[in-house]
N, C-alpha and C positions, 0 to 999 in steps of 0.2 A: 571957418574954412570953406573953400569954394568946391562945389560938386565935382568939377572937372579934376581936382586934386584927389579927391576921395576915391573916385572910380578908376584911377589910373592902372591899378593891378588887378582889376577884376575882368572876367572873360564876358565881353559884351556881344550879344547878337545884333541888337538894333537900338538906336537911340531916337527918341522923338522929343523935340523940344530943345531948349537952351541949357547947356551944362555949365555956363559961366555965371552961376548963381551962388549966392551965400547960403550955407546950410548951418542951422543952429543946433541940430542934434539928429539922432538916429533912433527909430522906433520900429519894433516888429509887432507891437500890440496897438491896434488902432485907437484903443480907449485912452492911451497915454500920448497920443501925437499933439504936438504944438506947433505954433506958427514956424514956417521955414524949415521944418524937419523933413528928413527922408523917411518914408515908409517902406519897409522891406516886407514884401509878401511871401511868407514862408508856409509851405504846406506841412502842418505839424502832425503829431500822432492822433490828436483828438479834433482838431479844427484847422481850416485852411485860411491862411491870411489873405488869399486872393479874393475871398468873399467879402472882405472888409476894406478893399481899396477906396470905395466911394466914401466910407465913413471917415477914413483917414484924410482924404482930400477936403471933406467938409470941415474938419478940425483944424485945417491949416497946412497940411503937407505940401510942400512945394515940389517934391520929386517922389517918384515911385519906382522902386526896383521889383521886378516880377518875372515869373517864368511864362505867364500868359497875360496878354493885355486885356483890359476890361473893354466891353463893348462901346463904352462912351469915353472918348478921350477929351480931356479939357485942354483948351489952347493955352493956358497959363501954367500948365503942369508939365514937368519933364518925366517922360516915362523911359525906363531903361530895361530892356529885355535881356535876360540872361538864361543860361540853361540851369543853373543851380543858385537859387536865391539864398539858400542856407549858407553856402560857402561864400557867396558874395557878402552877406551879412557880417560874417567873421572878419573878412578882409577890410571892409571899409570901416568896421569899428575900430580895428587896429590902427588904421590910418588916421581916424578921427582923434584918437588919443595918441598920436605921434609914436606908433609902434613901441609901446613900452616894454614888451618882452625882449626887445633887442638891447634895452638899457639895464637889464637885471639877469642874473644867472637863474633860470627857471627850470626846475626839475619836476617832471610829472610822474606820478606814481599810479599804476593801474593793477587790477587784479580783483578777484572775488573778495578775499579777506585779506586784512592787514593794511589797506590803504590809509585809513584814518590814523592808526597807531604810527605807522612809519612816517608819513608826512608831519604829524604833530611832534614826534620825538626829533625829527630833523630840525623842525622849527625851534624847539627848545634847546637843542645842542648847539646850533649856530648862534643863537642869542647868548648862550653862556660862553661861546668862544669869543664873543665881543662884536659880532656883526649885527647890523640892522637886518631883520629877516621879515619876510612875509610868509603867510599861511593861507591857503585856500582848501578848506575841509569840510566834511559833513557836519562836524559839531559846531565850529565857528571859524570865521576868517579873522586874520590879524594883519594889520600894517604896522609893523614893529611892535609897539606896545598897545596900539589902539584896537579894541575889539569891535568887529562888525559881524552881527548874527548872520548865520548862513541859512539860506532857503533850500538850496540844492547842493548835492555833492559837488558838482561843477556848475559854476554860475553860467548864465546865458552869456553870448558873446559881448553885448554891450557892457553888462555889469563886470564881466571878466576883465576887460580892457581898462574900464574905469578903475578898478581895484589895483590892477597892475600899474596904472598911471600913478595912482596915490602913492604907491610902494616906491616908484622911481623918484618922484618928487620928494618923498620922505628921506631918500637916500639909503634904501634897502639895497643890500649887495645880492641878496639870495631871496627866492621865493620857492616853497615846496607846495605842491598842487596835487590833490586827488583828481584823477581823470576817470569818470565813470564810462561804462560802455555806452549809455545813453548819449552822453556828451560827444563821444567819438562818432557814433552813428549819425547824430544830428548836426555834426560838422561844427559844434560850439567852439572848437579850438582852431578853426581855419584862421590863418594869418598869424598864428602864434609861434614864436621861435622858441625851441626848448634846448636848453644846455645839455640835458640828459633825460632819460626815461627809465623806469624801474617796473619790472613785472614781479609780482609777488607770487601768485598762484592763480588757478582757475578751477572752479567747481560749479555745480549746477546752481543757477540763480538767473532771475529775469527772463525766464523762458516765456512769460506772458507777453514780453515785449519782442524779444529776438527770435522766438518760435522754436529755434532749434539750437542745440549746443554748438554746432558748427558756425552758425551765424553769430553767436555770442563770442566765440574765439576770433572770428574774422573782425568783429568790431574792436576788440582789445588790440588786435595786431595793427590797426590803423595808426596808433600812436608811434609805433616803431617804424612803420613803412614810410613815415613822412619826416623823420629825423634828418637833419643835415649830416654831412660827412664829418664835421668837426665836433658833433655831439657824442654822447656815450649811451649806449644801450646795456642795461644791467638787468639779467634775468635769473631767476631761480631754476636751475636745471634739475633739482629733485622732482619738479613738476615737468612731466614729459612735454608739455606744451611751451616750456621756456624756450626750447630751441626753435619751436615754430615761430615765435615772436621775433627771432632774430633773421629769419629768412627774408630776403629782400631789402633789409635796412642798409642804409648807407653809413650809419653811425659806426664808431669804434665798439666792438662787441666784448662785453665782460660777463662772467658767470659767477653764481655764488651758490653755495649748497651745505647742507649738513651731512648728507649721505654720500655724495659723489666728489670726485676730484674737480676743483673749480678754481677760478681766479681768487675768490674769497671764501674761506671756509670758517664754520663754527662748530664747536662740540659742546654738548651739554655734560658737564662732569658730576654735579650733584644738584639736588633741588629740594626745597621745603616751602612751607607756606610764606616764608620771609623772602624768598628769592631764589636765584640760580647762580652756580659757579660756571661760567662758560669759558672757552678758549676761542680767541679770535686769532687765526693764523699763529697758533702755538703760544699765544700770550694769555695768561689767565685773568679774568675779570669777574668780580662779584657784582651782580646786578639786582635790582629790587623787583624783577619781573619774575613771573612763573609761566612755565609751559613751553613745549617744543615750538608752538607757533609764535610765541614772543621771541625765542631764539632766532627765528627767521626774520621777524621785524627788526630786531637789534642788529643782525647781520646786514640787513639792507641799509640801515642807518650808517653803520660803520663803513660799508663799502662806498656808499655815495660821498661820505665826508672825505675819504681817501682819494676818491676820483675827482673831487673838487680841490684837491691839492692841500688838505689840512694835514697837520702833523699827526702821525698815527698814534703816538704815545699820548698826546693831549686829547685826542678824540677818545681813546679808551678810558683814560682817567675821568673825563667828563661824562662818558656813557654810564659809568658806574654810580653817578649821582642822580641820574634821571629818575623820575617817578612815573607811575602808570597813567594812562590817559583816561579821562572821564568815561565811565560806562564800559571799559575794556578791562575785564578781570578785576573790577573794583570791589574790594571786600570790607565787611563790617563785622566785627565781633561783639557778641552779647556778653553780659556780665556773667551769665551761666555756662558760657564756653561753647555756644553754638556759633557757626560761621556762615554768613551769607555772601554769596558772590554775585555781583550784578554784572552781566555781560551783554553786549549787542549781538551775540551770535543768533542769526536768524536764517542760516542755510544749513543743510545737512552736514556738510564738512566742518563748518564752524562750531556747531554743536558737538560733533564727534571730538574735535580738537580740545574743546574746553572740558568735556566730560572725561576724557582720557587723562587729561592733566590733573583733574580733580581726584580721580581715582589713584593716580601716582602719588599724590601728596597726602591723601587721607590716612589716618592710622585705623582706628577701629570702628568709627562711626558710619552712619548710613548717608546716602546722598538723596535728597529730596529736590526734584526739578520742577519749576514752574515755567511752562512754555506755551506760547500760543503761535499764530501764523497771521501774517498781514492779509486783510481782505483785498479784493480786486488786484491781486498779484499772482504770481506762479502758483497754480494750485497743485502741480505735479510734485512739488517738494513737501507738501504738507504730510502725507503719510510716512515718507522717509524721515522727516525730522522726528515724528512721534515714535517711530520704531527705534531710531537711534537713542532717543532719551530713555526708552523702556529697557533697551539692552544695557545701558551704562548707569542707570539709576536704580535705587530701591523703591522709590515711589515717585510717580509723576502726576502733576496736577495740570491738566489741559485747561487753558483759559483763553481770554481775549488778549490780542496784541493791539493793532490799530484795525478794527473791523471794516473801516471806511463804509462803504455802501452795501456790504454783505451782513447777513445775520450771524453773529458769534457762534450761535449753536450749529450752523451749517459748517462753518470752519472747523470746529471741534470734531464733528462727525467725519469730515474728510481726513483729519489726523487719525482719529481712531481706527479708520479702515486700514491703516498700515501696520497695526499692531495685532498679531494673532495669538491664541492661547499657547502657553500659559502666561506670556508676558502681558496680556491685556489685563490681568488680574492687578497689575501695578498701577493701573490708570484710575484717576478720579477726574471728573469734569466739574469745575466751578466757573461759570461764566464770567462773573465780575472779577476783573483782574486784582482789585484791591483785597477782595475776600479770599482769593487764591493765595496771594502772598501772605496774607494773616494766617490762614490755615497752614501753610508750610512751616511758618515759624512756630506755630502752636505744636504741630506734629513733631517738629525736631526736639531731640534731646541733646544733653551735653556730648561734645565731640562730632555731632552730625554737621553736615555741610548743605546748604541750601543754595541751589543755583536758580537765579531769576533771570531768565534768558529772553532776548529778543528785542528789547527797547533800549537797554543800556543808558546813553546819555540823554535820551529824549525826555522832555519835560512836559509832554502832552499825550493824549489819546485821541486819535481822530475817529469820529463816529458821525456817519452821515454828512460828511462835509464840514463838521465843526471840530475844532481842536479844543478839547477840554484839558485843563491842567492835570497832569498826572506824572508822578515821579517815582520810580521803583524804589530808589534808595531812600527817599523820604519816608515811605511806608515801612520798609524795614527797620530804619532807625527808630521810628515811632514805637513799633512793637518792642523792639529790644530795650528801649528806654523805660518801658512800662513794666518789664519783667519783674 
């Protein structure tokens, strides 16, 4: 594709050089640049691409998009000066792949909790309804039935458009996509057209990045602010920030709730360890899911399907056949009658939801919770997480999550600080996560429930920049098999 065609929709301040040149690809990482590529210099969170313009030119870039011109300009290189190179990257990536989001019905799901479950269940539902469907999620990506491992909740603009292009070429009718606050703030979805957007909820998370809760909300809201008038905006109004998401959007507005009057409603009739009986707009449906938080997730799935003009009765019938998502309230039973639940809950609100659900369904047994907190992430949530676990569990084992570049012992101390007497008597610290899980399984008796929280679907543990194989459910199954 010619450079002049790629840049037609970006806001250009100045151009230096020839735009009538052939472009072979787009890169924002100078290490990956090849001949005839455009290099887009983006000022990132940890590094600034403007520092690597010369490296990109040496590796064969024939054009550079930047917010600041380098000191030395090469006569054979085209330089395009823009106000916002992150936005420009998204727009030209979309152009390079022939604007794939315009050829597929794309629905974005944002919120603190429930994104992965909602997006994955929508993918499963629409596949069962007979459509070729795409999924972009934290766990993995799908182009119809082809699996592509995920590296981020929301891919970078080049990878995102490449995946959407593959979906369009495969004949996918729909794609369901998690949209993270980081992606919104970094403008990874610039140039993308959404058919609809969903807001699940918002609670404290990622304050290491956004700094304040207000900025976190503002980032989430960007998804709705940029919707077209022919798109739909669906929000959970049981969360008071749901209505904030609808402010300023041009899209058609829809609401959903368990507790409030809304366009789409769900009520929990009864629940046990095997599932829940729910009513969706007065129609009863038995599902294989547990917990009020999952009732919200299923409500989102139902509402989106209806808004995408699917037959209501067929949607509800298919909904009842869906299974849980990996690492989301996934449970294993032992021969002796113990129950272990593996869940990705890693925020105060998510832990509270999961533990309240376990307390609702347990009979006479105790709850033993294994929990840690990620290193080099929001430290303010650590004491809150530990306190919630202590309040809602009979015993809490504090351990490692992904310590990254922090000492696990320091993270555990941060967590301990949030638990005061007498609740701190429930705490035990076991730094190694595998030992903590094994100890919880040994402490448990028949009828007890073990919650292993924080990592869910993850199959690794990140320590000092290295990802080691680690899978919570594998360890639980091994212990239970050897009982």
